[in-house]
N, C-alpha and C positions, 0 to 999 in steps of 0.2 A: 263290500266283500273283499277280503285281503287276498292278494295274489302272491304266492311264494315262488321264488325263483328255484329252478332246478340247480342243485349243488352236488358236488362229489363228496362221498363219505367213505370211510374205510371199514372193511369187513375183515374180521379175523377168522381164518379157516382152520379146520382141524388139520393135524399134521399130515402132510402128503395128500391133501384132498382139495387143494385150491382149484385145480382144473375141474374137478367134479362139482365144486360149489359154483364155479363160473357157468358151467353147462346148465345146471339146474336153475340158477337165477335167470339166465337168458331164456330158458324154456318157460319161465313164468312171466316173461316180458320186461324184465329189468335190463337197463343198459349197464354193462360192466366194462371195466378196463383192467386188464391183467397183464402188465408188462412182463415180458419173458427175456431170457438170455440164453445164448448157446454156450454150453459148457462141454469141454472134452472130458469124458469119463474113461477111466481105465477099466476095461472088460477083459475077460479071459481070452477072447479072440482078438484082442488089440484095442487100442483107444477108439472111442466112438463119440460123435457129437450128439448131445441130447439137449432138448429144450427144457429149461427149468424156470420157475418164477424168479423175477428180479428181486422181489421181496417175498421170501418164503413165508407162507402162512397168511398172506394178506392180498386183497384185491380191492379195487375201487368200484363203487356203485353210484350211479347217478340217481338221485331221488328228489322229488318235489315235497317240501315239508308238509303241504296240506293235502294234495291230491293223491299221492301214492300211498298204498297200503303197506306199511312197514312190518306188520305182524308176521306174514309168511316168511320173511327173511330168516328169522332166528330158527325156524324149524326146517329150513332147506338143507338137504343132504350136503355135507361137506362144510357147512357154516358152523362156526363155533359161537360167534357173537358179533355185534356191532361194536366198534371201538368207541368208547365214550369217555368223557371227561366230566367229573362231577355229576355223573348219572345221565348226561345228555349227549347224544351224538354231536360231535363237532365237525363242521364242514372242513374239507381239505381245500386249501387255496386253489382256485381254478388254474393259476399260473403253473403250479407244480404238475398237474395232470396235463396241461397244454404242452409244457416243455418235454415231459416224458413221451407224449404222443408224437411230437415233431421229431424227437430224437429217434424213436422207433421207425417212423415213416421215412426218414431220410436215409435209413440204412446204416447209420453210424454203428460201428462195431462195438457191441456191449458184451464182449466175451472174455473169459478167463481160461486160456488153454492150460492144460497140464503139460508142462514140458520138462518136468523134473522126474528123474528115475530114482527109485529107492537106492540109497548108498552113494548117490552122486554128491560131489563136493560143490558147495554153494557159498556165496558171500552174502552176509547180511548187510543191507544197504540203508536200513532205517531203524530207529529205536536205540535203546541203551547198549545193544550189542553191535552197533554199526561198525562195519569194516572187519568184523571177525569172520573166520571161516568155520563152516559146520558141514554136517552131512544131512542131506534130505532123507527123512524117514518115511513120512506119509502125509496125506491130506487129512485135515481135521475139519469136517464140515465143508461148507461151500466156499469160503474165502480164507481159510486158515490152513497152515501147514505145521507139521511137527518136525523139528530138526534136532539133531544130536550135536551138542556143543560141549567142548572140553573147557570146563571152568574149574580153576584151581586144581588141575590135574585129575579131575573127576568128570566122567561123562554125564551130562545132564540133558534130558529131553525138555525142550521148550516149545511153546506154541506161539506162532507169529502170523501176522497177516501175510497172504501170499505175495502182496506187493512189496514186502520188506526183504525179499530175497531175490538174488539173481544168480545166473550161472557164473562159475569161476572162470 
């Protein structure tokens, strides 16, 4: 009789439902790993730190290829599907999950604070617009920002990674 090792696989969750998917999978007895990050969000009563998934729409699940029942996973609330390649779930290398877990356990800071204010002058420090000045306009998603840049005497909005800008 063949004994299959327990491996980590990737689950794609429905938009904004990864925490729900994790809860329901755990209630069914599955071991899950859902790395999160603290992010500062602008709210009407001031900035607040909230916990968000490190990988939006995804979480890791530990499964045994032979013994575990995989069928309930796809009908679990919050789950969209198993991530597959050529029609078969592909295991995630154990080292990736191990490194993420040790990083989270060690308390290493995995945060992206919002420290820019709309209209603030910033400097672009990476990419084709490196060393140019612009105005911070807004955040675009979780890791991107929109800045107003004067190109050829015309104001242009461009989207950049948040790491590509710094305070002036």
